[in-house]
N, C-alpha and C positions, 0 to 999 in steps of 0.2 A: 563435536562429532562432524565428520564430513562424509561426502558421498563415498570417498575411497575407503572409509572405515566401516561402511555398512555392508554386511555380508549379503551376497546375492542369493536368491532362492529361485528354484525352477517354477514354483507355483506361489507367487507372492500373495500375501494377505493384504488386499487393497484396503485403504481407509474407507470408512463409511461415506465420507465426502471430502473433497478437496476445495478449499476456499482460496481464491486467487485475487491478489491485487491486480491493478490494471497498469497505470503509468509506471514505466521503468521496469516492469516485470514481463508483461506480455507484449506491450507495444513501446516503441521508442518515441516518447512524447516529451521527455524532460527538456529537450532542446527547444521545443515549441513554447513550453512554459517559460523557459529562460528568455526567449525573445520578448514575451509579454512583460516579464519582470524587469528586463533591461529598459524597455520603453516606459514602464511605470516609474522607475528610478529617474530616468531622464526628464520626466515631467516635473520632478522636484529639483532638477539640477544636480542630481547625484549619480554615482556609478554603482551598478549592481556587481557584487564581487563573488568569487567562488566560495568564500567563507559563508556568505549569506545563503547561497544555494544549498550548501551542505546542511545548514541549520534548518532550512525550510522544507527540505524534501520529505514527502510523505504526509505532511500536515495538511489539514483542511484549510479552506479560506479563512475561517473564523480565528484560527491561531497563526497561520502563515503570514497574513497581511499585517496584523499588529506587530509580529516579530520583525518583519521586514522594515516597517516604518521606524521601529525602535532602533534597529541596526543602522538605518540610513540617517538617523537623527532628525527625522521629519515629524512635525506636529500636524498631521493631516487626518481627515476623516477616514477611518478604516472601511466604512461602508462604501464610500465613493471609490476608494482605491480598489476594493474588492470587485466592484461592478466593472471597473475598467479591465482588471485582470481576466475575469471570466469572459466578458464580451469579446475581448481581443483574442483570447485563446480559443474560443468557439470558432471564430473566423478562421484561425489557423487549422484547427482540427477538421473543418469542413472543406479545406482546400485539397483537392484530389492529389494523392501521392505523398502528402506530408506525413501522415501517420503510417508508420511501418511496423510490422510485426518483428519482435526481437528473436534472435537466433534460438531455436529450440522450442519456441512457443507453438507453432503449428503441430509439430510432432507430439508434444506433451498433450495438447488438447485432443488430438486424434487417439492417442493411447488411452486416455481417460474415457473417451466416448466408447471406444471398442470394448473396454472392460466393464462398461455400464456403471461407472462411478459417478455419483451425483456431484455436481460442481456449482459453485457460486462465484460470480464476479463481484468483488467487494472493493469499492473505491471511495476515496475522499472527494473525487471529482463530481461535479453536479451532473444530473441526468442529461442536460444539454451537451455535455462533453462526452458522456459515456455512450450515447446513442451512435455518434459517428464511428467510435471505436468498435462497437458491436458489429457495425456494417463491415468493418475490416476483418475482425477476428472470426465472425460467424456467430449469429445469435443462437444457432442450434446447439452450440457447444456448452451452453450454460442453462442449468435448471432454474436458477434464481439469480437475479441481479440486484445489488443494493448500491445506490448512489449516495453521495455525500449530503445532498440536500433532502434526503428522505429519512435521515436519522437526527435525533435531537443532539447527540454528542458524537463527534467524529473521532477518528484515530488521533491520539493514542489511547482513547477510551476503548473499552472492549465492545461497546454497543453494536457497531456494524457487524462484527463477526458473530455475536450472540444472536442478532436478528437473522442473519443468514442461516445459521444452524437451526434456529427455530422454524424458519420457513421450509427448510428441508426435512424437518422432523427428526433431526439427528442430535445426539449428545455431543456437545462441543469437544469433549475429551476424545471422541472417536473421529475428529476432523483433523486434517492437516492444512495448515495455513502456509501459503507461499507468499513471501514479501521481498521487496528489493530494498526497503528502508528500515532503519531501526525504529522509526516512528510507528510504522505499520506492524512491525514485529512485536513491539510492546503491546499493541492492541490485541494481537493474536494470543500472546502469552497470558494476558490478563483475562481473556475470554476462556482460558483453560484448554486451548487447542495446542496440539503439537505444532510448533512453529519453526519454519525453515527460512533462513535469510539467504537470498540469492542477490547479492549486492550489485547495483547498477553503476555505482561510482565508488572511487576510493575515499578513504578517510571519513567514513560516515560517523556521526556522533554516537556515543555510547547510549545505552538505555537510560542511564541516570541523567546524561546531558539532555536527552530528548524530554524527559519529564521536567527537568529544571527549566528548559526553554519554554515549555508549555505553561508552566506556572507563571513565568515572567510575562508571557504574551497575554495571559488572561488577567493579570493583576489589575490592569486599568479598567476592566469590565466588571470587576468584583465577582466574577464567576469562579466557583471552586475548581481548582485544578485536580488532576488525578493523583497528585503526590508522587514521590519517588522513593519512599522507604522500601518498597518491594523490589526495586530494580536489581539489587545485588543477587538476590535469590533467583529472580527470573532469568538473569543473564546466564546462570549455570544450565538452564533448560533450553537455551536457544541453540538450534541446530543450524548448520551452514552447508551450502552447496555453491560451487564456483559459478556454474552456469545452469540454465534450464536443461541442457543436454545431460547433466549429471542426475537429474531427477528422473531416474529410471524405475521400472517396476521393482528391481532389486533394492534400490534406495528406499522406496516407499514401504517395502515389506517390513512388517514388524514394528513400524513406528507407533502404531496405535494398538490399544488392547483389543483382543478379539471379542466379538459380541457374545454375550452369555444368555 
């Protein structure tokens, strides 16, 4: 289903809440993460490739770093590598002018605020990274914020979106999740939310590939992965929009069941 296939209505039935990803969806920060990732790879005498970027996008540090080290062929301490990535990226996020809002983001946030729709910013990024972005986007646009270091399990687990819906006091089934990565989309679908993928880059991995990559990244830690037996069924429920400009009142209308 795409924005073009969704019938417009004059009086749209807004979702009970809209839960939004941050990096790559509302703000253009992936290039800043790429700088940090390239510098980390260089520390080990390796080159960071577009294939690695596509595999890592949307993951939290706990899965992204082991995955990156594995793809680099480096036997290094994930905790040390993770600290470098976060600290370097925080420096970049705090540099004036480097974090930019993505096209359509200001208009979407303004429309949701005008309609009185509850919103949550739900990110795998740590609070130290989220705060500078909130200064750019406007804290007043978000009822709830959930950072990656405030949840036990990050995307592609459903926990971040379940926590956001609970904080808003809303049934996840009446929430719309907006994501730019299949990793985040898998989390939204598993939370039982209506999930719309607004891709920020081409050639994103499939839901099954995301789940398999997560399993591989967690194998060394003996932590149970979320599995991927459900990804075929979930893929049929994933909606798509080309850009945030396509996420109009007409597009959102009728995506969630009406309150009873």
